C-alpha positions in Angstrom: -0.6 -0.2 -26.4 2.7 -0.2 -28.2 3.7 2.8 -30.4 2.4 4.0 -32.8 -1.0 2.7 -31.6 -1.3 5.4 -28.8 -0.7 8.2 -31.3 -3.1 6.7 -33.8 -5.7 6.4 -31.0 -5.3 10.0 -30.0 -5.6 11.2 -33.6 -8.8 9.2 -34.2 -10.3 10.4 -30.9 -9.5 14.1 -31.2 -12.5 15.0 -33.3 -14.9 13.2 -30.9 -14.2 15.4 -27.9 -15.1 19.0 -27.4 -12.6 21.8 -27.3 -11.3 22.0 -23.7 -12.0 18.4 -23.0 -9.4 15.8 -22.1 -8.1 12.8 -24.0 -6.2 10.1 -22.2 -4.4 7.1 -23.6 -2.8 4.2 -21.8 0.5 2.9 -23.2 3.1 0.6 -21.7 5.6 1.4 -24.5 8.4 3.6 -23.1 8.4 5.5 -26.4 5.0 7.0 -25.7 6.6 9.1 -22.9 8.2 11.1 -25.8 5.8 10.5 -28.6 2.6 11.7 -26.9 3.9 15.1 -25.9 5.5 15.6 -29.4 2.2 14.6 -31.1 0.3 17.2 -28.9 2.9 19.9 -29.7 2.7 19.2 -33.5 -1.1 19.1 -33.5 -1.4 22.3 -31.4 -2.9 20.5 -28.4 -1.9 20.8 -24.7 0.0 17.9 -23.2 -1.0 17.8 -19.5 1.3 15.0 -18.3 1.4 11.4 -17.2 -0.3 9.5 -14.4 -0.4 5.8 -13.5 -3.6 3.7 -14.0 -4.6 1.4 -11.2 -2.6 -1.4 -12.8 0.5 0.8 -13.0 0.3 1.4 -16.8 1.2 5.0 -17.7 -1.7 7.1 -18.9 -0.9 10.2 -21.0 -3.4 13.1 -20.9 -3.9 15.8 -23.6 -6.4 18.7 -23.6 -8.0 19.5 -26.9 -7.3 23.2 -27.8 -8.6 23.3 -31.4 
């Protein structure tokens, strides 16, 4: 996904997961490396970091706190 699609996907999905659960979004846009942590901070959620999917695409992980 290219930005802002990853941020939109996180925002839409936040309400569908329980507090304490994880959300993950795959994004090959380099801007997501900065945008996802900033989104989590602004929304009061916990950014847990980045990992690579099997195909090498970065996956950004957020824990729902509220």
